[in-house]
N, C-alpha and C positions, 0 to 999 in steps of 0.2 A: 562803321568808318575806320581806314585805315591807320597799325600803329605810324610814330610817328620814324624815321628813319634814325634819327637819335636813340633810340630804343633798341635799335639792328645793328651788329654789328659784324664787318665779311675778315676773315679769317683762316686759316688753314683747317681745311676740313679734316673730319676726325675719319674718314673715308681713303684709305690707302689710295695713291696716286689722284687723288678727285680734283686736287688743288685748292681752291679757295672753298669756302661753306658760307652758309647764311648763320648767325645765330643773334639769339632775342635776348637782352638785356634785365628782357622782364618778363613774367608770366604771360605765358598769351592763352586765353580763354578760347573753349571749342568756337567753331563760327567765325571767329575775330578774322576782319580782315590785315595780314600782314601786309602786306605793299603789293602795287600795280605792276604789272610787267610793262614793261615799256620801253619802247625803243622809238627807231626808224618806217614806219608805218610806210608798206609798198604790197607790189601786187605778186601773185606765187610765179607765177609766167618772172617776175625778173630778179629770184630767191633759186627756182625750180635746179639753175645749171649747177650749184655750188655741191651737187654729190653730197651732202653730208658734211659736207669740209666746215660748216659755219655751227656749231651745235647750238644758235643764240636765237634763231629761226622758230619763231613759234607762228604758227597756221590758226588760223579765227578759219577765214575764206578764202574761197582763190582772188578775189578784188581785197583782202584784208591778210596782209603777213605782217607781225612786229616782230622784228631786227635787230637785236640789244648787242650787236657783236660789238660797235665800238660804243657801246650806252654805257662805258663801266660804274657809271652811278645808279642805273639800275639797278638795283640791289640785289632782288625778285630773283635775276638772274644766275646768282650764288648758290640758288637751291638744289639741294643733290638728290640725288634718288638712290634711295639706302638700300635699294633694289635691283640696282644698277650689272655690271662686269662685277662685281666683290660685293662679296652681302658678308655683313660682320653680325655675329648673333648676339641678339638683340637690340639694331636698329632697326625699323621700322619709317616708314613714311607714317609723318605726321599733318601732310598737308594736301591742299590739292589747287589744283587751278581751274576756278570758275570765269568762264565767259558771262558777262551781261554785257548785249548787246558785242560790239566791237574792241571789248575791253576788255582786258584780262586778269586777274586780284589772283597771289596766293591765299587762302583763306584756310584757318586752322580745322583740321579734320577731329580734333581730341586736344584737347587741355595740355600745353607745354609750358613742362617747366621753365624757371629763368635760368637762364647759360647753355639751354640744349639748343642744337644742329636743329635748322629747321628741315627738312628730308621731305620730297615731292616726285611723284612717280611720273618720268616722261614718256610714259608710253612702249610698247610692244614694238612698234615701228620704229620709233626711236633709236632701241637699243636694236635693231636686228638691219639699222642701215652701218651702227658702231663697230657691231660685226663682222659685216661684211667688208668693211673701210680696213680691218684689222685683217682680215683674210688676204686683200689682195697688198693689201703693204708687206704680208709678210711672204707672199709670191714672191713680189717682185725685189726684197731683199735676195729669197735664196735665188733666180735669176743672176742678179747681179754680184752675186758672189762668187755662181757659177762664171759669168763672163770672167770675170776680173781670173779666176783659175787657170781658162783656156786659155785667156789670152796669159798668162804668165810660163805659162806650158810651150807657150809657143814661140816666147819667148827663149828661150833653151837652149 
């Protein structure tokens, strides 16, 4: 049985620059289903062209992908990864994604105290894509700055 959404709250994450996070208003026992990951059901070929631009895609199989990008009421999408880009001492993932057929649930890996933020691992592949995109963005910004500097010199 899932927790009622009334027992969960979305607010600013305790992770720096992570945006919103998912918190519990009551203690959650190990093994409890916290929430279902819901969204638009589509096929991988429909979303693979996003190149990591949509962080709310959950791949179940090539014929079943859950896209929660436009589903702001899907509370499971707000669970952050405590082991992502920034690691805070004392914070660890306390939940995991569990697939049941084509449904995906956020499940407590350990007892989670009332008021805690719920953290879940996104997986190495997710963070590899994020880091790659960050390198590309940094290179594009450097190239644009260089081009602007060159154009300014030519204008003189």
